[in-house]
Phi, psi and omega in degrees: 000128185276173180294324176287351174271346179285126182289147183288175181299319185283343177272347181289131167307121173281134179282147183292131177280127186231136170242114186062025184095347181248151178298141176301149188295339175295329182276353187268147169308147181294331173299325179291315181294319171301320177298318183291322177291324178294319185289328182292322178299312182287343181283318181282329176277352179306317182297329183279326185292316175307307179295334172291315182293320181279327183265335189238309192279317177303307178298333174297320183288320185291324175297315180295322177298320182290331180299348179253020178230176176251035182292136179246006177095336189237298193289132170281010177259088171232170183216162174268121185251000178072235177260029181295315185300319185294311182305315188298310188291328179291332175255012173276119182295325187295317179299317181288326181289319179290325171302312185297317177304314182290330176286325173298319187296321192284320180294334188269314192282311185305307179302310180305317184285326178290317181296317187294311182296326174287320178301314177293331176293320179291321179299310182276354182280345180280159182289068175274161168285148183045053182297318188290327180297310181302316183299311179305315179298320182284338183267339188299329185298327186284346178264354170302123179304152180303324175302306181300315179303315179303315177299320179296316179289329178291323173294319185291331181244028172292141192283338190259314192233014185283151176286329177300313177294333176293323176288321182294331178288341177292323183269013176076017178270126179294159184301136177252142175270085185292341189257016178234167180295142016252015184268345188293329181291336177284324178294320177295325177292317175297327176290328178290315183293338185288330177266050178274002183294323177307306185296325180295320180292321171294314177300319182293329179290322178293321175301312178300341180274347181282134182297140180290333185297328182296313187291317175297326177293321177291322179294322180284339169278358176092006181299140170287163170310316175303314186283330176290320178294322181285318183275337189234298188300305191294325168307310186288341180257014178288339168294312183295323176290321178296315178299319169295328175289317185289312189291326175296318177293328182281315183296321183295323183284347175263011185293126180209324182297322177286333176294318181290314188286317187286353177268167181253142178278139181270168175295342173275002179086351176274137188287133175269115184251130174305150183306315184296340179248015173275086180264190195298312187285344167286330173296320173299308182301323176294321183288320182288304192257341174267322178249356171066031182259075179303314183294320179295321180292324178295327171303305176307314181301316187283336173294313177303320177300319182282328180289321176297326177296310177303316179296320179294319169298313175302315178304308176297325179291314182295332190255005183291338179264004185226359175268124187259126173242145173294332172234129178301110186295349175255005180289144181273136180274000000 
């Protein structure tokens, strides 16, 4: 073959690029690459999807079906009553009283928890000695299991052997029945505030994300520390505060474990709850396990679910003009 017969580089056939016996992804059609990526996505998310369908959607659908029946969990003699359970709960004064107590508890505990957590975050964000140790100590109560926290407060405020009444006795003050009305509600509120370390950690992360240049500029302009905190720090922390408000509201209306642990059991095995602590979830618990009214209790839970959705929507609507985002959440990408 002469030099003139040698094909040029452009005319030579390109060998297929292979990796492990397969054609390189650059040689595959774009639709094939997209399909592979979709298959990989669903493969990796399938455990969560299956768990969500079986452990969340399935039980919710089952509870919705139960809410239309008189099923008691044991007897096969149940019947379909349609909206009968919902009509009954709307006319039940106990339901409305427990819902009102839950609302008051949420309105009280959520702001106090956010203020306490934010105050602790501001404190440990300062250049203190052993700052890491202080952060750890203030966060430790948040990692205590709810059962342990409930037992701790039950022992602290026990009328006969509690440390609180022991301290009062030193000052000549008579013992107080902290776990009875009207003081029981304050014990539960203190138990909730005791775990403000979770809010502290989230608020601390938000504080460290605030640009220092803004604080320095405000200081040069003569702004006080309070004015800087109110006009710069809080607006930049508003998305974090909104998140804590929504999640705190959802958690507060579902409070039940501290109420159960702080109560005393009667000889009949039914938990005796002080009237001030008989909240909505305690009413649901009583219907489920004390009275065996699975259908009615399921209706109560579905009403609570709808109320949480409405309350969340109202919170987002009310804060739409005061929450500051560095990036517009509704901006099109």
